[in-house]
Structures are given as C-alpha cells and as structure tokens.
C-alpha positions in Angstrom: 215.3 96.5 3.4 215.1 92.8 4.5 218.0 93.5 7.0 216.1 96.5 8.5 212.9 94.4 8.8 214.8 91.6 10.6 216.4 94.1 13.0 213.2 95.9 13.7 211.4 92.6 14.3 214.1 91.5 16.8 213.8 94.8 18.6 210.1 94.5 18.8 210.4 91.0 20.1 212.8 92.2 22.8 210.4 95.0 23.9 207.6 92.6 24.2 209.3 89.7 25.9 212.2 91.2 27.8 210.4 92.1 31.1 209.2 88.5 31.5 212.6 87.1 30.3 214.4 89.2 32.8 212.2 88.0 35.7 212.7 84.4 34.5 216.5 84.8 34.4 216.6 86.4 37.9 214.4 83.6 39.2 216.7 81.0 37.6 219.8 82.6 39.2 218.1 82.6 42.6 216.9 79.0 42.1 220.4 77.9 41.0 222.0 79.6 44.1 219.6 77.6 46.3 220.3 74.4 44.4 224.0 75.0 44.9 223.5 75.3 48.6 221.5 72.1 48.7 224.1 70.2 46.6 226.9 71.5 48.9 224.9 70.3 52.0 224.4 66.9 50.4 228.0 66.5 49.3 229.7 63.8 51.5 233.2 65.3 51.2 236.3 64.3 49.4 236.5 61.2 51.6 235.0 59.9 54.9 237.6 61.8 56.9 236.5 65.1 55.6 232.8 64.6 55.5 231.7 67.9 54.0 232.2 70.3 51.2 235.2 72.6 51.7 234.8 76.0 50.2 238.5 76.7 49.7 239.6 73.3 48.6 236.8 71.8 46.5 235.9 73.0 43.0 232.3 73.9 42.3 232.1 71.1 39.8 233.0 68.6 42.5 229.3 68.8 43.4 228.5 67.2 40.1 230.6 64.1 40.3 228.7 60.8 40.9 231.4 59.5 43.2 233.9 61.5 45.2 237.7 60.9 44.8 237.5 59.0 48.1 234.9 56.6 46.7 231.8 58.0 48.4 228.5 58.0 46.6 227.4 61.5 45.5 224.4 60.9 43.4 222.1 63.2 45.4 224.3 66.2 45.1 225.2 65.3 41.5 221.6 65.2 40.5 220.6 68.5 42.1 223.7 70.3 40.8 223.8 69.0 37.2 220.1 69.4 36.6 220.1 73.0 38.1 223.2 73.9 36.1 221.9 72.5 32.8 218.5 74.2 33.1 220.1 77.5 34.1 222.4 77.5 31.1 219.6 76.6 28.7 217.4 79.4 30.1 220.1 82.0 29.4 220.1 81.3 25.7 216.9 83.2 24.9 218.2 86.1 27.0 221.4 86.2 25.0 219.3 86.4 21.8 217.3 89.3 23.1 220.3 91.1 24.6 222.5 90.7 21.6 220.0 92.7 19.5 220.9 95.8 21.4 224.6 95.7 20.5 225.7 98.5 18.3 227.1 97.7 14.9 226.1 95.5 11.9 224.2 92.3 12.2 227.4 90.1 12.2 228.5 91.9 15.4 225.2 91.2 17.1 225.4 87.6 15.9 229.0 87.2 17.2 227.9 88.5 20.6 225.1 86.0 20.6 227.3 83.2 19.4 230.0 83.7 22.1 227.4 83.9 24.9 225.4 81.0 23.6 228.6 79.0 23.2 229.4 79.7 26.8 225.9 78.4 27.9 226.3 75.3 25.8 229.8 74.7 27.1 228.6 74.9 30.8 225.6 72.7 29.8 228.2 70.2 28.6 229.8 70.4 32.0 226.5 69.4 33.5 226.3 66.4 31.1 229.9 65.4 31.8 230.7 64.7 35.5 234.4 64.8 36.0 234.6 61.3 37.4 232.9 59.9 34.3 234.2 62.0 31.5 237.1 64.1 32.7 238.5 65.1 29.3 235.1 66.3 28.0 234.4 68.0 31.3 237.6 70.1 31.1 237.1 70.8 27.4 233.7 72.2 28.1 235.0 74.4 30.9 237.8 75.8 28.9 235.6 76.4 25.9 233.0 78.2 28.0 235.6 80.4 29.6 237.2 81.3 26.3 233.9 82.3 24.8 232.3 84.2 27.6 235.1 86.8 27.9 234.7 88.2 24.4 230.9 87.7 24.6 230.6 89.9 27.8 233.0 92.5 26.4 230.9 92.8 23.2 227.6 93.1 25.3 229.3 95.6 27.6 231.4 97.8 25.3 229.2 97.7 22.2 225.8 98.2 23.8 223.5 101.0 22.8 224.7 104.3 24.3 221.4 104.7 26.0 221.9 101.4 27.8 224.6 102.6 30.1 227.2 105.3 30.5 230.8 105.2 29.4 232.0 105.2 33.1 230.1 102.0 33.7 231.8 100.4 30.6 235.2 101.6 31.5 235.0 100.4 35.2 233.9 96.9 34.1 236.5 96.7 31.4 239.4 97.9 33.6 238.2 95.5 36.4 238.1 92.6 33.9 241.6 93.2 32.6 243.0 93.6 36.2 241.2 90.4 37.3 242.5 88.4 34.3 246.1 89.7 34.9 245.9 88.8 38.6 244.6 85.4 37.9 247.3 84.8 35.2 249.9 85.8 37.8 248.5 83.5 40.5 248.2 80.6 38.0 251.8 81.1 36.9 252.9 81.0 40.6 250.9 77.8 41.0 252.5 76.2 37.8 255.9 77.0 39.2 255.0 75.5 42.6 255.4 78.8 44.4 251.8 78.6 45.6 249.8 75.5 46.2 247.1 74.6 43.7 244.6 74.4 46.5 243.2 76.7 47.8 244.3 79.0 45.0 242.5 77.4 42.0 239.2 76.6 43.7 239.1 80.2 45.1 239.9 81.7 41.7 237.0 79.6 40.2 234.6 80.9 42.8 235.8 84.5 42.2 235.1 84.1 38.5 231.7 82.7 39.1 230.8 85.5 41.6 232.0 88.2 39.2 230.0 86.7 36.4 226.8 86.5 38.5 227.4 90.1 39.7 227.8 91.3 36.1 224.7 89.3 35.0 222.5 90.9 37.7 223.8 94.3 36.9 223.2 93.7 33.2 219.6 92.4 33.8 218.8 95.5 35.9 220.2 97.9 33.3 218.6 96.1 30.4 215.2 96.0 32.1 215.4 99.8 32.8 216.6 100.4 29.2 213.7 98.6 27.7 211.3 100.3 30.1 212.5 103.7 28.8 212.1 102.5 25.2 208.5 101.4 25.9 207.7 104.8 27.5 209.2 106.6 24.5 207.2 104.5 22.1 203.9 105.4 23.9 204.8 109.1 23.9 
C-alpha cells in the first residue's frame, strides 16, 4: 500500500510539474547552446598562431580550461562555459526524477534509471568543476563516469517507458542507432589506438557527434514526454 501511494504521488507530481519542467529544460538547452557559441567566440585558440577555436581539432571541454596549452589566458570562455555547463546539468536532475517515474517495472527499475541519469548529470557537473588544465585526472574521471552511466540510463528511459509514451518502432530505431553508433566509434577509436588514424580530428569529432546525438534524443524525449502527459491530463479530466 505504501509503495502504491509513493508511486501515485510521484505520478501526480509529474502531471502537475512536467509542463513547466519541460519548458525549463528546453530553455536551458537553448541557453547552453548560446553560451557554447559565446565561449567558442571568446576562446583564444590553442596558441597565438591559431587564434581561434577549431571545431575539428579542439575538444568541447577545451573551452573550460583557464589557460590554453599554448599558455594563453582563457578565463572569459572558461567562466561562461563552466557556469553554463554546471547549471544545465543541475537543472536536468529534477527532470530525470519526473521522467524516471514513467518507466515500466518495479520501483528499483525506476530508481536505477534515475540513478544512472543523475550520475551522468553529476559527472558532467564535475567536469565543469574540474578544468582540464587544473585537475586533468578528475576531469577525465568525470567524463568517463558520465558516459558510462548515461548509456544504460537512456536505454532504460527509452526501452522501458510506458507503452503509451512512444511506439515500438521509435524504440527500435533509437536502440539500433545507438548500437551502430557505439560499434562505429569503437572501431574508429581502435584505429586511432593503433595509429592508423590520427587522434585529431577523429576524437574531437566523435565527442561532438556524441553530444549532438544526446541533445537530439533529449529534445525528442522532451517533446514526447510533454505530449504523453498532456494526454494523461486530458484522460484524467474525462
């Protein structure tokens, strides 16, 4: 009985707050995209000879360093990037809580989905707190931890969602695409490790592909989830 009460309370919480939460998350994604552009414009480049951010050769997290490898001051871009990244990740945590309540299965499955996605947000938040030039080991640990957690988190949210949330074709397409993407990336990284391909531009481009895919999935999930809860509210009124 207590379990049913907790689940029903979480569902009611989601129905009440989801529309506003969805708008907030969308606004944060847009704001972070703008901040990313501002940080890239402020980035002085790897060194004085380069003088700008190179899309195919610089990692996204290069915007967060306080000083570039060439010794140039990067405090302006670092401040914009790290603050925007940290706030974006913290804003996602309430959404993960609401979203995970609409995963099919017992409460531990819902909690596991929430734990994985929240671990991802906290991992990326740690990236914002650990610029690579100041704390490289912590920076890399946070990145690898975040990536390791978001893959099972997204799969749980996608494949175990309520059947009314999305159709099976949508789930299958994303699942197949995710597996194909991971296999392609594994193959390319293997070629890089064997010095068949150069690490740059391969690794920076792969990072941007991963980020772009995550943002695309996030926007699709927000749109579907908002429509799903809208249908629930209409059914509750009927």
